[in-house]
C-alpha positions in Angstrom: 6.7 -12.1 11.6 4.2 -12.0 8.7 0.5 -12.1 9.7 -1.5 -15.2 9.0 -3.4 -14.6 5.8 -1.0 -12.0 4.6 -0.6 -13.1 1.0 2.9 -12.5 -0.2 1.7 -11.7 -3.8 0.7 -8.5 -5.5 -1.7 -8.1 -8.4 0.1 -6.2 -11.1 -1.4 -5.9 -14.6 -4.0 -8.5 -13.8 -1.3 -11.0 -12.9 -0.3 -12.2 -9.5 3.4 -11.4 -8.8 5.2 -12.9 -5.8 6.8 -10.3 -3.5 10.3 -10.4 -2.4 10.4 -10.7 1.6 11.5 -7.0 1.9 8.6 -6.0 -0.2 6.3 -8.0 2.0 7.7 -6.2 5.1 7.3 -2.7 3.5 3.7 -3.5 2.2 2.8 -4.6 5.8 4.2 -1.4 7.2 2.3 0.8 4.7 -0.8 -1.2 5.4 -0.6 -0.7 9.1 0.2 3.0 9.0 -2.3 3.9 6.3 -4.9 1.6 7.8 -5.6 0.1 4.4 -5.5 -3.5 3.2 -2.4 -4.4 1.1 -4.8 -5.6 -1.7 -5.8 -1.9 -2.1 -2.1 -0.8 -2.7 0.2 -1.1 -5.6 3.9 -0.5 -6.2 3.1 2.4 -8.7 0.6 4.2 -6.6 1.2 7.7 -5.4 0.8 9.0 -1.9 -1.9 11.4 -3.1 -4.0 8.4 -3.8 -4.1 7.5 -0.2 -4.1 11.1 1.2 -0.5 10.9 2.5 0.7 14.1 3.8 4.0 15.0 5.4 2.8 14.0 8.9 2.0 10.5 7.5 5.3 10.4 5.8 7.1 10.9 9.1 4.9 8.1 10.6 5.8 5.8 7.7 9.6 6.6 8.1 9.4 6.0 11.8 7.7 2.6 11.4 10.1 1.7 8.5 13.0 2.4 10.9 11.5 0.1 13.4 11.3 -2.6 11.0 14.6 -2.0 9.1 16.8 0.2 11.1 17.9 3.8 10.2 16.6 5.0 6.9 17.3 8.5 5.2 14.7 11.0 6.4 13.9 12.3 2.9 13.7 8.7 1.5 9.8 8.6 0.9 9.8 12.2 -0.4 12.4 11.4 -2.9 10.7 8.1 -4.2 7.1 9.0 -4.4 6.2 8.2 -7.9 
C-alpha cells in the first residue's frame, strides 16, 4: 500500500515525471531503508551519494525480496550506476 502523501512523480531534469507503479514501490523501499525522503533520490544517483555500503545493499535486497519476491543477490551490485 502506498503511503498517503507519497507522490508518484519524480523530478528529472526539472520536469516532474510520473512513475510506473513498480518504480513507486522500489522508491519507497529505498526511502525506508536509507531513511531519506524519495524527493532526495533520483534514478541516476549512485550508492556512494547516500553512503550505501555492502551491508546496506543486503538490507535493500532483503527488503526488495519482501516487496517483490526472490531477487538475484548481486542485482544491486550489478546495477549501481
